[in-house]
N, C-alpha and C positions, 0 to 999 in steps of 0.2 A: 746457581745451577739450573740449567734448562731442564724442562720436563723430558723424560725419556719416552721414546716412541717405539712400539713393538716392531721388531724386524722379523720378517717371515721366512727369508731364505738366506742361504750362505752367500749368494751373490749380492744380495742387498746389504748384508753386513760388511762384506769386503768394500763395497762402494762407500758405505758410511764411514768406515775406518779411513779410507783414502781421502775423503772430504775433510775429515778432522785433522789428518796429517798436513794437508795443504793449508788449512786454516792456521795451524800452528806456525808453519813456515812463513806464511804471509804476514804474521804479526810484526808490525814495525815499532810499536810502542815499547818503551823500557818496561821491563817486568821486575817488580820488587817482590822477591820470594822470601817469605817469613817462615822460619821453622817453628812449628807449633805442636810438636808431639808432647807427650806427658812431661818430659824433662824440660822442654821449652816453656810449657805453661807453668810449671813449678817455679821457673825463674822469671815469670812476668810477661811471656810473649803475647798473651791476650790483651794486656794493657798496652803493649807496644803497637799491636795491630789497630786497636781502637784509636790510639793517638795518631798513628800514621794516616789513617783514613781522614781524620780531622785536618791534619796538616795538608794533605793532598787537596781536600775540599777548600781550605782557606786560600791556597795558592791557585785555585781553579784549574787543577790539573786532572780532573776526573776522566776526561776524554783523551788525555795525553800519556797517561801511565796506567799500568795494570798492577794491582796488588794480588798476589797469589799466596794463599795460606796453605802450607804443606805440612807433612809430618816431620819426623826427626831427620836431620841431615847427618847424624852420626857423631858430630863433634860437640859432645855435651859440655865440655869445658868452655866453649865459646857461646853457649846459649844465653839469651836468644840471639840468633844471627839473622842478618838480611843479606841476600845475594842479589845484586842489581845486574840484570842482563840487558843488552848483550855484552856490556863491558866486563862482566865477571868480577865486579867489585864485591869484596867480602867485608862486611861490617860485623863486628862481634860484640857480644855483651851489650846490646843496644837497650837503652832505657827510653821510656816514653818521652822524656825531655829532649832526646836526641832527634826525634822524628821531624821536628820543624826545620832543623838544620839540613837533614837529608833531603827534604823537599825543596827548600830554598837554595841550598848550595850545590848539592850533587845533581839533582834533577834539572833545576833551572839553569844554573851557572856551570855545570859540569866540573865542579870543584870537589876534590877529595877531602874528607874530614879525617885528619890524621889520628885524632884520639880514638876513633872507632876501628882503626886497623889492628890486625893481629900482630902481636910481638912474639915471633917464633922462638921458643926456648932452644931449638936445635940449631937453626942457622944464625941465631942472634940478630935477626933482621926484622924490620917491620914489613909485613907482607900485604900487598894490595889485592891479589887475586887468589881465589880458592885453590887453584891448581898449583900455586907456588908454596902452599903451606906444607911443611914437612909431614904433618899428620896424614895427609892424603897421598903423598908421593909414592909410597911403596904398597898402597892398597890397590886392589883390583875390584872395583865396586860394581859388579855386574847386577847385583840385586839392590843394594842400598843407594846406588847412584840415581835411580829413578825417583827416589823419595823427594828429591829437591825439584823435580820437574812437574809434578802433578798435584792437583787438589784431590785429596783422597775421598772427598765427598761427591765427586763429579765423575761419573762413568765416561762421559764424553772426553774428559781430559785424559783418561787412560787410553781411550781409543786414539787420541791424537799422538801417542807415542807408539802406535801399532798394537795396542792392547787387543786381545781376543783374536788376532790374526792367526795365532797358533791353533786356536780352537777351530777356526774355519778350515785350516790346512788338514787337521786331523779328521774332521767330519766329512770332508770332501775327497780326500786322497789316500787315507790310511785306514787299514783294518786294525782292530784292536791288537791283534798279535804283532803287527808292524810297529805300533807305538811301543809295545813292551820290548821288542827287539832293540829299538832305538835307545831306550833307557838302559838296557843291559849293556849295549855297546858303549854308551857314554861313561859307564863306571860310576854313576851317581850312587852314593851310599847315604843312608839315613842320617840326617843331621840332628836327630833327637838325642843321640848318645851312643846307641849300640853300633851304628855304622853298618847295618846290614844292607846289602846291595838292593836298591829300590826296584830294579827291573825284575829280579828274581822273586821278590815279595809280591809284586803285581802278578807275575806268572802263576804263582801258587794259588792266589785268589781266583784268577781267571779260570784255572783248571779245576777248581773245586766243583764237585757235582751237586750243585744246587742252583735253582733259578733265581732265588732271592739272595742278594748280596748287598753289603754296605761298604762305604768308605768313610773313614773318620780322619779329620784333621786334628792332631794333638797340639793344642795351644796352651797346655797346662804347664806353663813355664814357672817352675818352683824354686830354681836355684837362687840363693841370696846373691844379689848383685848382677843377675843376668836379666837382660831385657831385649834380646835380639828378636824373638818372635813378636813381642809387643810392638816393637818399632815397625815391623813389616805389616802387621795387621792395621796399625794406625796410619801408616804412611802410604801403603800400596795394597789395600785389601783386595782389589780386583785381580792382582797378580796371583794371589793365593787362591782365589776362587777359580781362576782360569786353570791353574794347575790341578785343582781338585776335580773340576769338570772333566778335564782330559783323563785324569786318573780313573774316574768313574766309568768313562767310556771304555778304557782299556781293560778294566777288571770285570766289567759287566754289572756294575751297581746302578740302581735306580734311586737310591736314597743315601744321603750323607749327613754327617753331623760334624760341627765344629765344636770341640770341647775346649772351652776357654774359661780361665779363672775369673770370677766375679770381681776380683780386685783390679781388673783392667777395664774400667768403665769406658775410656775413650776407644780402646780397641774393640770392645763389644759394640759400641755405638757405630763405629765406622764399618765394621764387618756386617752388622745388621742392615745398615743403609745400603751397602754394596749388594747384599743378597736381594733386597727389595728392588733395586735398580735393575739388576740382572734379570729378575723375574719379569719386570715390566717391559724390558727390551726383548724378551723371548729367549734369553740365554739359559734360563732355568725353567723347568716345567715339563709339559707334555710335548712330544714331537719337536724338539729343539731345532730351530732353523729349517723346519720342513723335513727333517729326517725322522727315523723311527726311534731315535734316542730320547729317552725320558730320564730326567734327573732333577731332584729337588734337595735342598739343604736346610737343615735345622740348626739352631744354636742351642747348645747345652752348656749351662754355666756351672762350673765347679766351685766348691767352697774353699779351695786353697790347700787341700791335702797334698803334700809332696809325693806321697806314694801313688797318687792317681796319675802321675806321669808314666807309670808302668802300664803297659797295654791292657792287661787283664783287669787291673784295678780300675783303670779308666772305663772300661766296658761296664764293669759292675756299677760304677757311679752313673753312667748314662742310663742304665736300666733302672735306676732308682734304688739300688742296693748299697750297702756299705762298701766303700772303696777299698777292697782287699784283693790282693792278687790270688790267682789260683795256679795249681800245678800245670806246667806245660811239658809235653803235648797233652791234648791237642792245641795247636797254635791258633791264634785268631783267624788266620787265613783259611783254616778248615772249619773252625767252630768258634765264632766270635760273638758279636752283638746278637742277642736273642737266639744264640746257638746257630747263627747263620755265618757263612764265610764273610770275613771282614778284613779289609785292608786299612792299616793305620800308618799314616805318615805325619811328620811334624811340619810346622809352618814353613820353615826354611827349605825343607826338602821339596814341598809342593811349589814354592815360589820359583824354584829352578826349572820346573817342568816346561813352562812356555818358552823359556829361552833355549832349552835343549831342542825342542821341536822346531823352533824358528831357525836356529843357527847350526843345528846338526850335532850328532853324537861326537864326531871327530873334533869339532871346535871345543866342546866341553872337556873331552878326554885329554886334550893337549895342555890343559891347565892343571897344575898340581904335580903329584908324584905317581909312580907306577901303581901303587895300591890305593892311593887317596886322591881322587880326581876333583877338579873344580876349586871353588873358593870356600872359605868358611868365615862366618861372622863371629867375632868374639866381643864380649863386653869387657873392655879394658878399664878396670877400676882399682881402687886402693891407693897406695903411695906412688902415684904416677902423675907427671905434669899434665899430660894430655889425656884426660879421661874421655871415654866415649865408645861408640861401636866401631870396630874396625873390620873390614872385609878384605881378606888376604888370600892369595893362592896357597893351597896346601903345599907344604914343604918349606915355607918361610921359617926362619929360625926364631926362637924365643927372643934372642937379642935384638933382632930387627924390629920385632913388634914393640918391645919394651923401651928400647932406646932410639931407634930411627923413626918410629911412628909415635910412640908414647912420650918421647922427650926426656926419658930418664926419671930419676927420683927427685922430688922436691927438696929444697933446702940443702942441696949438695950432699945428701946422705948416701950411704952405701946401699946398693941392692943386696938383699939377703935371700929372698926366695920368691917364687911365683906359684900360686895355687891354681891349678887348672881343673876344669871338669865339674865345678860345683862342689857341694858339701861332701860328695862321695869321691872327689878327686884327690890328687896328691900334691904335695909341696916339693917343688924342684929347686935345688940350690943354684948358686951362680956358676958352678962347674957345668951345669946343664944348659947354659945360655945358648950354646951353639947347636942345641938339639933341633933338627928340622921337625916341624909340627905335622904329624900325620897320626892316624889311628894306632898303628903298630908301634911307632916310636914312643909315643906318650905312654902306652901300656907297658912297654919294656922298661921305661924309666920309673915306673911305679905310680903313674897317674892315669888319667883317661881324658879323652876329648870331651866327653859329656856333651851338653848342648852348647857349650861355648863360653862358660864363665872363666874369667882370668883375673885373679886378684893379686896385685903386686904388693910385696911386703918389704919393708926397709930394715935397717940395722937395729932399730928400736923395737922390733917385733920379737916376742918370745914364742918359739915354736911349740913349746908345751902348751902355752895359752891358746895358740891357734888350734891345736888338736882338741882341746877342751871345747872351744867354740863350736866346731863342726860336729863333734860327738854329741854335744848338747842338742844341736839341731836335729841330728839323726835319731836320737833316742826319743825325742818328742814326736817326730814325724813317722816313726815306725808304727805300722798298723797293729803290731802285736800278734799277728796270726801265727807266726812260727817262733818257737822258743829261741832258736839260735840268734835271731835278729833282736827280738824283744829283750832277752836277758843279756845277750852279747854286747849290744850298744850301751846298755845301762851299766854293766860291769866295767867295760872299758872306760867309760866316762868316770866312774867312781875311782878307778885306779889312777888315771891321769890327774884327776882333781886332787887326790891325796899327794901325788908327786909335786903338784904346783904349790901345795901348802906345807911342803917340807916333811910330810909324813910318810914318804915313799921309802921302800927298801930296795936294795939292789936286785933281789930275786923278783921284784915286781916287773922288771924290764922283760925278763924271759916269759913270765906269766902273761904279760900284755901281748907279746908276739904270738904266743900259742892261742890265746883267746881271739885275737884278731884273725888269725888264719882259720880257726874253727868257724867263726862267724861268717867269714868269706865263703868257706866251702859248703856249709850246711844250710844257708839261708835260701828261702823260696824264690825271692825276686831280686831284681837289680839293686834295690835299696840296701838290703842286707849283704848281698854279694860284693858290693863296693864300699860298704860302710867302714871297712878296716883300712882303706887307703890313707886317710889322714894320719892314722897311727903308724902304719907300716912305713909310709914315706918319710915321716918326721923322725922315726927311729933309725931309718936307713941313712938319712943324710945329716941328721942333727942329734945323733946319739950323745954327743958331748954335752949338749944342753940338758938332756934328761939326767945325765950323770951329775952335772953340777947341782941340779935340784935335789938329787938323791943323796949324794956323798957330802957335798959342801953346804947343802941347805941354802943355796943362793940362786938368784935368778939373774943370769948374766945381762939380760936385756932390761932389768929393772922394772918388770911388769907385774909379776905375781905378788900380790899385796902382803901375803903372810911372810914373805921372805925379803921384804925391803923396808927401809926406813928413810923418811925425808928429814933432812937436816938443814939448818940455816948456817951458812958460813959467815961468821962475824966480820971478817976482814972485807967481805964483799957487800954486805948488807948496807944499803944507804938510808934505810928507814923511810922508804917512799910510800908505805902503807898499801901498796897494790895487792900484796898477798893477803893482808888482813881483810880487805874488802871482798875478796872472792871466797874466803874460807867458809864453807857451809857449817862448820862445827864450832866456829870461834876458837879454834885451837891455837891461833897465832895472836900474840899480844905485842904491844910496843907503841912508842910515840913517834911522831914525825921527826925524821932525821936522826933517829936513835935505833940501835940494833934491835931487831925483833926477836922474840922467843917463841919456839914451837913446842906446845905441850903434847908429848907423845901419847899420853893416855886418851886425849881427845881426838887425835889425828885418825882419820878414816882412810888415809892414803889415796885420796881421790885424784891428786895430782894437779889440782887447780892452781895452787901456789907456784908450782914448778912451771906451769904454762905461762903465767903472767909475768914472772920475774924477768926483767930485762938486763939484770946485772950478774947473772949466773951465781946468785947468792944462795940458791937452794940446790942441794945435790941429793942424789939417791944412792943409798948404800945397801 
């Protein structure tokens, strides 16, 4: 990365941006782009990068090719991947040993390495180019698409794709009220979960009668399996900063905070570096670009409390107090951080701001549905072939995401449900696959948009067990301030746990519904108000499973340990010893090529034997 030089005027910044854009366009060398977000690094991308650099050096190609280390490209299933431009060659699951072939065959000889190409589970074809992969075809990657274009540690690389040009437009041509009107007209709604119109939130803060105001970026992404905000902070931190600076200008704030969980070390590293670079370039600080606008940003690291995703609890944490919500009103826009007017937006919301300023409110409002504009990033995880981050236009159906983008369910198993909206979301059955995804539609179906978590469940999933999992998370994460949430989540968990163990009674179902509704109606913040969703949605769509646990004392999915038994089928057992080797309790005995025996008193029902048996000799009853 080149050292950043302070830019004093808007005109100078525009000229600098244009020079870097031209420099990118004039690049003639092949560019090897390596995904190296947290997910890529977890699968060995740093070793791949080191090996690739050695291979390039060995072939004496340092001046003939360029290696670009980027953030997450979204397709986690294919990590680590390398995209070779300008040919758009997509190599997936690359290992260090593959890099010498990439250098010697693809770069020097222009030959394709077939073993590194992606085998598409949807088209059933081996795919050469990224654009031809089914995972990407129905996406509209207005945010995530830039992750593969830039080095997130280099502000100049962000400038080369037109970065910070929206800021110059705002500071030179638009009054704060005009910026707010553009946001209102665009229809952008908060991507953190509540879906409140961004422009109106900005307007409330702008009109608050106080000269000292704050803006906060909420990066406290606490949903299990969700990592959309992390990916944006890791892969394109300057996009978020630019959106935050524009937001500060619009609402009249001179100080801002990025509240990010400490469990995101790479995101913290990249956003901290981005702030430092922006300060050195003169994009943060006093009299930005020669104007009267002053703004600086601080990092505030959270300890991972789920409740701190709620605005007032987040503010308490930034102030150094226990992260507990308070009664609203007054809302943060009137009385927030240190009792001053405060605007809070999440990472994805702020990342949209520069694009809306650049391309216009009409461009953004034409994407999506009447009430839900633009795109939404979802983390598609669980029992799905193509795991990863997907950015899709609002209004796309659940079926399109799960089957056309996600590639369906592994092992040719049946789809059972999808849980949307994080731990406080709901579980929607296959009958809802045609549901268009927007804020109102998901709420009406018994779930929520949330921040964008999407967990796919297959036929082997017990919905009672799913409710237990999320209730256990919520009771642990409840701050305990209000009785309805503190006791309600605990009692719901106890009832559902009893049902899973065969101790439930039929009257427990009605009690559970009443308790869930009371918790929802009486809780102080969003955690308690939505904590009932896992229970209410599973009761609504999968009541028969609850009744099987209560009446028949069975678990149809064969998951709940107290209600199942593992048995060895003598006619199918070949005596291969595989199950004996993995049993942690030594509950299985037998000799090679002789039928094995399972001691029920020792069996802890861990399922290890079932998983390793290749002859279907172990069944669950």
